[in-house]
N, C-alpha and C positions, 0 to 999 in steps of 0.2 A: 495430432494434438496441436492445439492453438496456444498462443502466449497472451498474457494479459494485455500487452500494448495494442494488440489487434482490436480490442474492444473499447479502447479509451481515447479520449481527446487530450487528457493530461494525467500524468503521474508525477507527483513532485513530493519532496520532503523539505522541511525547514524546521528551525528551532521553534519550540513552544516554551520559551524561557531557556535559561542555561542548563536545565536538568532534564528536559524532555524534548523529544522529536515528534513532529506530526507529519502524517502522510495524507495527501489529498489525491484521490483517484476519481476522475470524472469520466463518465462513460459517454459514448457516441449516441446510443439509443437505448430504449427500454429493454428491447429483446436481449442485447448483449449484457446489460446490467443484470437482468434476471438470470440469464444463463450462467454467468460467472458466479453469482452468489449461490445459485442452486447447486452448482458443481462442487461446492465446498473448498475450492482451491484458494479462495480468499477468505480466511477465517482467523479467529483469534489464535487457534492452534498453529496455523501456518506461520503467522507473524511471530509467534513465540519461538518457533523452530528456526526460522530464518535469522532473527535478530538475537537469538540466544537469551531470551528474557522470560521471566515467569509470566504465564498467561494471566495471572491475577492482577498484574500491573498494566495490562493492556486495556485501553479504552477503544472500543470499536463502534462506530456510528454509521448506520445505513440511513442515507438521506434520500428517500424515494422521490420526492418532488424535484430534486436536483439531479437525479441519476448519479449520485456520488456516494463515496465511502470516505470517511475520515477516521484515521487511526492515530492514537497517541501512545507512545511508549517512553519509558525512561531512557535517557542517554547512558551508555556504559561509561563514558568519560564526559564530564561536564564541559560545556562550551567555554573555550579559553584556557583550559588546563594545558600544561606543557605537553601532555600526551595526545591532545586533541588533533585529529587529522582534517577536520572540516568544521571550522568555527561557526559557520552559518547553518550547518545541517543540510545543505543543498545537494549532497551527493549520496545520501543514504538510501534513496529510493531505487537505486540501480538493481538490486536483486528482485524487485517487484516487476520491473519492465519485462523480463523474460520468464516470469512465473508460468509454468505449464498449467493449462486449463483444459480439462476434458469436457467438451461440450458437444451438443448435437449438431451444430453448424458453425463454421468459421466464417466471419465476415469477409466480404470481398474487398479488395483494395480499391480505393477511390483515386 
């Protein structure tokens, strides 16, 4: 079983205003992009489960020309709140890095 990071050049999160988080996932090549998306590992349902949010509040964009996926979810605690642990939203991507992906071939390390 592979992990999402093996197919990507970049996985990051950041605020999309004080009430939302956005995730950018940029892939190394078209084959990896297609394999991951066809596997179903990276989906609205997966994001809803990982981030414990209603799937109806998730915006999921597949950007084929850029070999990228952009996902936006509501923040559980708004940016700057006393309970906020990451005011910039830059650490919320970590569960995606090691996301298991069941694919036909795992990319070789370069």
